[in-house]
Structures are given as C-alpha cells and as structure tokens.
N, C-alpha and C positions, 0 to 999 in steps of 0.2 A: 211743321208736319201736317200733311193733309188729313182730312177726316177719316179717309180709308186707312191711312197709316196709324192713326190713333186707335181706331176700332180694332185693327189687327193686333195691337199690343195689349188689348184688354183680355181678361179682367184686371183691374187694379184694386189694390187694397188701400183704403184710407182710414185714418184714425184721428181722433181728438182725445189726447191723453192728458187728463188733469190730475190734480192732487188727490182726488177722491175716486173718480171713475174714469174708465177708458171706454170711449164710444168707437165702434168699428163699423165700417161700411164697405160695400162691394160695388165697384163701378164696372158695368158690363158694356157691351157694344153700343147700347143706346145712350151712354154717357150719364144716365141717372144713377144716383146713389141709392142702393137697395140693400136688403139683408142687414139692416141696422140693428145692432145689439149693444147694450151697455153692460160692462163687466166691472165690478168693484176692484180697484187696484190692490186693496188689502188682501184679496183672495188669491193673488198670484205673486210669485217670487219676483217676476220681472216682465218686461214687455213680450219676450219670446214666449213665455208660458201663456200669457193672456192671448196673444195672437193665435197660438195653436188651439186654445180652447174655442176661440171665435171661429176659426176655420173648420173645426170639427162640427160646429153648429151649422155653418153654411153648407158643408158637405152633406149633412143629413137633409137640409132643406132643398138642395138642388139635385141630389141623387146623381143620376147618370150625366146630368148637365154640368157637374162640377168640374172645374179646371183650376189648377193651382195658379194663383196670381204670380206674375214675374216682376211687377213694378209696384211700389208702394210709396205713399207720402203720409207721414205722421206729423200731426200738430202736437207739440210738446209744451207743457206748462213750465218752461224754464228758458234761460238764454241758451242758444245753440252756438257753440264755438269749439270747433275741433271734433275729434273722434269720441271722446268721453262725454257722456251726458248724465247729469245728476238732476233729478226733478227737485224743484224748490220745496214743495210741500208734500212729498211722497218718499217712500223708502227705495224707489226704483233708481238704480244706477246701471248704465250699460255702455258698451262700445257700439258705435254705429256700424263699423265694419263687421264686427262679430255677430251683431244682430242680423245684418243683411245675409251673411253666410249661413247662419243658423236657420233662417227661414227660407233659404234657397232662392233668394231674389236676385234678379239681374241688377236692379237699382233700388235704392232706398233714399228718399228725400226726406230730410228732417227740417221742420219749420217751427219757429216759436208759435205757440197756439194762437196768439193774437195776430201774428203775421198771416196765418191761414184764415182767421176770422175776417181780417181786413180785406183779404182777396175776395171774400164772398160778398162784400158790401155792394159793389156796382150791380150785381145780379139779383139782389134782394127785391122782391115784389111787395106791393101793398099788403098782401095777406100774411107777410112774414114780419111786419113792422107795426108799431103804433107810435104816432107822432106825439112828442112832448112839447107843447107850445104851439104857436101859430104858424111859423114859416113852413112852407111846403118843402119836401125833399128835392134836392138838386144834385144828383150823383155825378158830379163833374169836378175837375180840378183835383183837390186833395180832400180826402175823407179821413176821419179818425174814429177809433172805437175804444171804449173803456169797458171793463167788465169785472165787477165785483162778484167773485165766486169764492172758491177756497182761498185764493189770493186775489190780487188786483192786477189784471192785465191791461196793457195799453198797446195800441198799434195804429198804423195808418196805411193808406194806399194813395198813390198819386197817378194821375193820368198822363201818359206819354204817347208819343207818336207810334210806339211799338206795343202799346197795351198798358195794362195797369201794373204798377210796380209797388210791391209791399215795402213798408217802412217799419221793420221790427225794432223793438226797444224794450226797456225795462222801466217805463215811466211810473209804474206802481210803487217803485222804491224811491221816487223823488220825495223830498221833504214836504210834509203837509203843513199848510199855513192856516191859522185861524183868521176869522173875519170879524168876530164880535167878542165881547167880554166873556160870554159863556164858553165859547170855543177856546178862547185863550186859557181859561181856567181848566178846561178839559185837557188841553195839551200840556199844561204845566204839571198836572197830576201824572199824565202818562210819561212825561220826561223823567219823573222820579223813579220809574221802573226800567226805562229803556234809554240807551245812549242816543239812539236816532229814532225819531218818530216819523216814519214814512207814511204816505197815503195808505199803503196796504196795511199798516199797523192798526188802522181803525176802519178802513173801508173795504172789508172783506169778511169771509166767513170766520177766519181766524182772528179778525180784528173786532168783530162785533162784541165779543165778551170783554175785550179791553176797553172799548168805548162805553159799554154798559157800566163797567166798574168805575170808570172815570166820572160818568154822569151821576152815579150813586154817591160818590165821594163829594162832588161839587154841590149836589142837592142836599147833602147832610144825611144821606141814608145809605151808609156803607153796607155792602152785602157780605154775608158770612162765607159764601162759596160762590165761585163764578158760575154764571148761567151759560148754557149752550146757546149758540146763535139761533137755532130753531126755536128754543124756548123764548128768547128775547123777542123775536118776530111775532110769535104766537100771542104772547101776553101784551105786547105793544099794540097789536091790531085789535085785540079783544076789548081793550079798555080796562080801566080799574087799576092798572099798574103804571103810575106816573113815571117811574124811572125808565121802564121799558119804552113807554111812549115817547119820552124826551130823547131816548137813545135813537129811535127811528127817525125822529124829526132832525136830530143833529146829523145822522148818517146822510139823509137826503140833501140837507143844506151843504154839508161839506163836499158831497159828491158833485153837486152843482158847481161849486167853486173850482173843484179840481178839473171837472170837464171843461170849464171855461179856460183854465190854464192850458190844457191840452190843445184846445182850439187855437189859442193865441200862439203857442209854441210851434205847432205844425202848419199854421196858416190853413186850417181845415175849414175853408169857407163853403165846401160842398156839403158839410154835415158832420155831426158828432153822434155816433151810434152807441147804444148801451147794450152790452152783452152780459154774460155771467148769470148765475142762478139766483142771486139774492133779490134783485129789483123786481122780477116777475112775481115773487112771493108777497111783495108789499101791496100789489093790486092798486086799487084806487087811491090808497094812502099816498103812494108815490106821485101820482098825477096831481094830487091836491097839495103837494108839498112845496117847499121853497126851491126845489131843484132848478127850475127854469129861471126864477128870479135871481138866484145866486149865480147861475151860469152867465147872465148878462151883466152882473154887477161888477164891472171892471173900470169904473170911473170914466176917464176920458175915452176909453175904448168900448164903452157901451154900444155906441153906434156901429162898431165893427162886428160885435157879437149878435146884436138883435136880429139881423137877417139870416144867421146861421141856423139851419134846422137841427133839431135834436130828436132822436127816435129810439124807442126800445125795440130791440130785436126779439120777437116772440118765437122765432124758430130756433129751438135749442140745437138743431143739427147743422146750422149754417157753416160751421168751421169745416165740416166734412166736404161740403161743396167747394170751399176755398182750397182745401188740400188737393181735390181733384183738378181744380183750375191750375194749381201750381205745377202739376204733372204736365198739363197741356202747354203751359207757357215756358217751362224750363226744360231744355234738352238735357235729360239725365241718362 
C-alpha cells in the first residue's frame, strides 16, 4: 500500500494489553503514535470498555479534529489462536469478531504482545536502548526479545526480502534449567509446589515471590508470608536484606542463561533485546550482574554467543510502534 493510501486509512488505534495495564495509542496521518494513555485492566470489564474509555479521552483531547478509528492492532499478552482470546494473567476474555463489531472497526488485527514488540526492534534507535555488554547492535538477520513483566514474554523477528516477519511464541513457558548448585536447590524447592517449573514461574512479576520464597528456604530463612515483587526489588536494592538481594542476583543470572537459550534456539545473531517492566527497575544492579556472563556461558558455543549483542529496551511504548508496523505490513 502506498504512503498516501496508508494515510488515507488513518487514524489507527493501537494497543499493548498486558496482565496489569493496557496502553493505548493513536496513529494519525504522520504515522507517529500519539495520545498515549495507560489504563489499569482491573478497572475495566474487558477490552471494549477500556477502548471506549480511551477513545473518550482522545475525543476530549482532539475536540473537533476527532475522527473514530476504523482500523486497529492490539498486542495481547497471550497466545493468539482463533476467535476467542483469554489473557494469561488477566480476567479479560473476549471474541475478536465481537470486539471488532462492538467498536465499529473495519478491521482488527490481534498479535501476541511480544510479536508486536519484536516488530519494533529493527526501528529502535540508540535513545531507546541501553547496551548490556560489549558487542554493538547489528539489527539484521534474526533478532529476539525477552521480557519479564507480569509474565515472561518471548518473541523474534527475522529479515526477509519482503520485510521483517515476526516469530511469535510462548517461550516463557519453556522449562527453566539451573546452572549451579544454588539454582538446583532453588528449583528443587519450587518443584515441591508446582508440577512444572517454567521460566515464567520464576522470571516474572508473578514469579519473583516464588523465587524469593525458594531463596529463603535454601538459605535457611523461611518467610512467614510471601512478599510482593515490588517489595522484593525495593529491599534487594536497598541492601540489608540478604534474601531479597540473593533473589535479585539469582533472577539476573537465570535470566541471562534463559536469554542465551533463546539466542541459540532462534539463531538470533542480530541481537537479544530485553523488554518488560522488571529489569528497568533494577537499574545499575542489573548491569553489574551476571546476566551477560551467563548469557555467554554455553560451553562449546560460547564463541557463537560472544558476538551477539544484548540490549535493554528503555522505551516502554515500543510495542505500540510494532503494532502500527503490523498494520502497515499486513493487508487486513
């Protein structure tokens, strides 16, 4: 579709819908994502109600220049398969067709949230990233993204003659593997509670309390009541709480090993990017952690991983740009 044709079909509605919050944006004729607002998922019965609340805000902001969007692309924190959609870490369940009709849209594109985030990777600039380790970014070939947020998202994007193609998946639910004796003890404890210990079970907002409970048990300091993820991070960074500090250290190391596994699995030699809301909260503690060391620690394949760049996405709105690119690239 030509640029004129794309502009004529705007405005577009884009969204990044996670387990905790839904971020909405507005794409007008210039192609930029504007009128960005974050709405808590718990405050709305479903996506239709949240969209209507968002559009009411935009209508007030734009006044006479408001025009209802006819096309939309939503990045959703779950696997997308068929008409019925159920978010993994939220109470929202809906029908794609019914949502499209309820909102009066001509077309509604649904993507896995990390499919949308992956599509944003080739366009991310230096001001939207921070490098982890020495190798410079080389956004070509295949790129991967992992993101510890409420859950743990994984996605990829590969370069083809016809543009960038997203590789959606549910890699966060792959089995987590320990690398040293302490991690083996952690996972042994967690296996006493859960049949399957996935990467998300420990490397996410819902997983940090589980990881903290395991660290407390292994260190011989069991806790009376679970701590919230925010409290674990706060105490771990402040110092003085050994269990919270060791929890953060284990989180960073395990995330590095997991990121290396993703790089090997996808052949993501162009880079592995880190999204989600947890790692940015760790600040310098993350950059001083064993993440990069463990990313490369793959025995005979250390030489394969050493040249692969790793970077933290500092732009929390990148998935909205990826959703907009999906509308551009896919004829819906």
